[in-house]
N, C-alpha and C positions, 0 to 999 in steps of 0.2 A: 752479415745477415741483415735482411731488411727488418723494419720495425715489426715487432711481434704483438699481436693483439692478446693472445692467450698462450702462455707457456704452461703446459701440463707437466707435473712432476709425479712420478709413480712407476711402479713396476709394469713391465710389458711382458706378454706371454703368448704362447700358442695354446689354443683350446682344442681338444679333441672331443667332439660331441658324439657320445655313444647312446644311440636310441634303444632303450630297453623294451623288450616285449613282455617278459615274465617277471613281474615284480609286484609288491604290495606296498601300500602306504597306510601306516597305523598312526592315529592321532589321539591326543587327549580329548577329554570331553569338550574343552573350549576350542578345539580345532586349531590351536596355535602351535603346539609342540608335536610335530609329526616326524616319523622315521620311515625311511625307505628300506624295504626288506627284499632280499633275494635269497634263493636257496643256498644254504651253506654247504660247502664241500661238494658242489655239483657243477655241472656244465650249464651255464645260464645263457640262453640264446639272446642275441641282440639283432635289431632290425637293420641298422646302418651306422656308419661313422662318417662324420664330416669335420674337416680340419679348418679352423679359423685362425689366421695368423695375425700377429701384431695387435692383440687385444689386451684388455685390462682396463680398469676404470679410467685411468688418465689417458691412455691411448685412444679409448673410445671418445673421450671428451675432445681430444685434439682433432679427430676426424669429424666429429659433430660440428665443431667450430668452422672448419673449412667448408663443409656442406652449406653452412649458413652465410658464407661469404667473408669470413674473417681469415686473418693469417694466424697460423698456429704452429707451435713447435712442441716437441716432446723431449723432456730430460729423463732418460731411463738408461739402464744398464742391460747389456746382453753378453752372452758368452761368445767366445771366438769359435763358433760352431755353425753348422748349416742352418739351424733354427734361428740363430741370431741374424745371419745374413738375410734370411727370408723375411724376418720381422722388419728390418730396415728397408728392404725393397718394397714391402707392402705399404709401409708408411709413406714412402716416396710416391708410390702409385696414387695414394690418396691426397697428395700435395701437402703433407705434413712435413715441415722442416726437420731434418734429422741431425743437424749440426751438434746437438747436445745428447745424441744417443751414443753412449760410450761402450766400447767393446773391451771386455776384461779377460785376459788370458787365464786359463786354468779354471774357468767357471762355466757352468752350463746355463743356457738360456731357459727361463722359466717355461715349464710345460705342464699344463693342467688337464685333467680328465673330467669331462662334464657328463654325469649320468642323467640322461634326459628321459623322463617318464611322464606320460600325459603331456601337460603344457608346462610343467615345472622342471627345474634342474637342481641337482646336487653336485657341487663342484669339489673335486679332490685337488687341493692346492699345495704347492711346495715352492716357497720363495728362496731362491739362491741367496747366499750371504755375500753380496757384492761389497766392494770397498767404496761405499757411498760418500761422495764429497760434492758439495754444490759448485765449488770452483768459481771461475770468473764468467759470469753471465750478464747479458744485457738486460736492463730492467724492462719488462713488458708492461702492458696496461693491466693485465691480470695474471696472477699465478693461480693455477688450478691444482691443488694438492689432494692426492687420493692414495689408494692402497700401496703400502710399502711393507716389507717384511719386518721381522723382529730385529732387535739390536740396532735400531736406527735412531736412538735418542739424540746422538750428536748431530746427525743429519737434520733432524727436525729443528734443533737449536740453530743450526746454520741458516735454515730457511726463515726462522723467526728473526734472526739477526738481519737478514737481507730485507725483509719486509719493513722492519723498524728503521733501517737506514734509507729505504726507498719508499717514502710514503705515497708517492705517485702510483705505485703498484698496489692494486687491490688483491686481496687473498680470498679465494674460494676454497672451502675445505669440505671434502666428502670422505670421511674416514673409512678405511677398510677394516677388516677383521682384527688385524694385529694392532692397528692404531687405537681401536676401541679398547683392546685388552691392555694397552700401555697405560690407560687411565687419564682422566682429565687433569690430574695434578702434574704428571710428567709433561703433558702437552699444554700446560696452562698458557704459555706465551703464544702458541699457535692459536688457541681459542681466542685469546685476548685481541689478537691482531687480525682476526677474520672479518671480512666484509659480509660474506654470506656463507651459511653453514647448511649442510644437507645430511639427513639420515632418515631411516624409517622409524616407526613407532617403537618396535622392539629394540632397536639400537639406541634410541633415546633413553629407554628405560635402563639399559645396561650402563650407558654413560653416566647417568644421574643416580644410579642405584635406587630407582624409583619404581614402586610396584603399580602405581596408578597408570591407567591408559588415558587419563584425561588430557586432551590435546593442549589445552591452554596451560595446564600445569607443566607439561613437558616443554612447551615452547618457551615459557617464562624461565624455566630452569636452565635451558640451553642458552637463552639470551643473557642470563646472569653470568655465564662463563666468559662473555665478551663479544660474541658475534653481533654485528649490527642488524643482520637479517637472518632469520631462521626458517628453513623449509623442512617439514616433516611429512613423509609419504606414508600412506596406509593401504597399499595394494589396490584391490578393486574398489575400495571405499574412498578413493581420491587422495588429495593432498592438501596441506595447510601451510600457511605462511604468516610470518609476523615480522614487522619492521619496528625496531626500537625507536625510530623517528616518530612513529605514531603508536605509542604504547597501548592505547585502547583498542587498536584495530587488529583483528585476526581474520585471515582470509581463507576461503575454501574453494578448491576447484575440483569438480568431479572428473572421472575418467572420460575420455572421448569414447563414445560407444564403439565396441569392437568385440570380436572373439579372438583370443590369443592363440597362436600356434606354438610358440616357444618363448618363454618369458625372460631369457637372459638379456641383460642390458637395459631393461626398462628404467631402472633407477638412474643409470648413467646417462641415458638419453634425456631424462627429465631434468636432472641437475645441470648437465652441460648446456642444454638448450636455454635454461634460465640465465646462466652466466653469459652465454653468447648474446642473448637478447639485451641484457643489461649493458654489455659492451657496445651494442649497437644503439644505445640511448633509449631503449624502451623502459617503461615502468615495470615494477614488480608484477602488477596485475596483468599487463600485456604479456610478460614473460611466462606467467603461469598458463595462459591460454596456449601459447606456443608449445610449452613443455609437454603437456598432456597429449597433444597431437603427435609430437615426435616419438614419445614413448609408445603410443598406440601403434605407430607404424613399425617400430623396431620389433615388436613382439609378433608381427606377421611373418617374420623371416627367422632363419636359424642364425644365431649369433647376435652380437651387439652392434654391428656396424652396417650390415646390408640394408636395413630399413631406414637408416638415418636420412632425413629429408632435406631438400633445399628450401630456401626461404619462399620461393615461388610455390612449391607444393604445400607448405604450411599455410600460406595465404589462401590457396584453393580450398583446403579443408576448413579454414575459418569461414570462408564465404558460404559453405554449405553445411555449417554446423547446426545441430538441432537447437531449438530455442532455449532449452534449459542448460545448454553448455555455456556457462558463464561463471565468472568469479563473483562470489558473494561474501559479505561479512558474516561472521558467526558470533 
């Protein structure tokens, strides 16, 4: 294998986007805890189905890196089935190296169902219990660790061992649902060895067991776990960043003006673009400018990868950005 700029580690899946017609969304008074409802025990019409192959946080990050001109590879497991073969083929079409995509007999490739209503999505997920093992890998410039299933504590410890033994490799960590449930104590070594960490506000509250939505409190709490840089997103309200090298500085970037079509992959695009920009030698402030643009583009398409931009396209958007689209201190 040639030198790898970014090796993404995490589960890969096929997503079936089911666009609903007849549904309701019911929210609490604060509009934060919402539930999608359909008629129970009835036939519920849907508008369309679209299949997206070889997706998932880490797979999306690997494709994002390639679009921005970097070399990337994915370490993931698939079953010895048609879905697994299609995932590998799709990654190769996107110029992601697949030497570390491992096929395991007797397992099924992850297949998720995305209930798409209005511009939001609710994802029905099931992670197959693969025989996770880091094995013998070449040290990349960056490891990008994201969503993995349950019962992967030993696998995470192997990743922490690798980063500790290869200090030239920087670790980016964007935890998935099960990694957040595992708890910060179980993943303490991962947090401690992380160069840059990504989550949204609600995830930060869960990780820290913190009721406050105060961004500085959340970012300081996450930084105390070990990451050198922390990025916390807040949906339409933009995103925030903190670098422990400048403990007094907290940064904010607004969203790039747009109207979303389907919001899957916005967070993956944001996080992976920042890591790619850092790998290309950009500052964190420059990376934030790139990230919001790529995130904006992704939500104009169905799925997490179609809208991922090239560096040239990002530069075009930067050149025509509105005056108030800038990073500022808070």
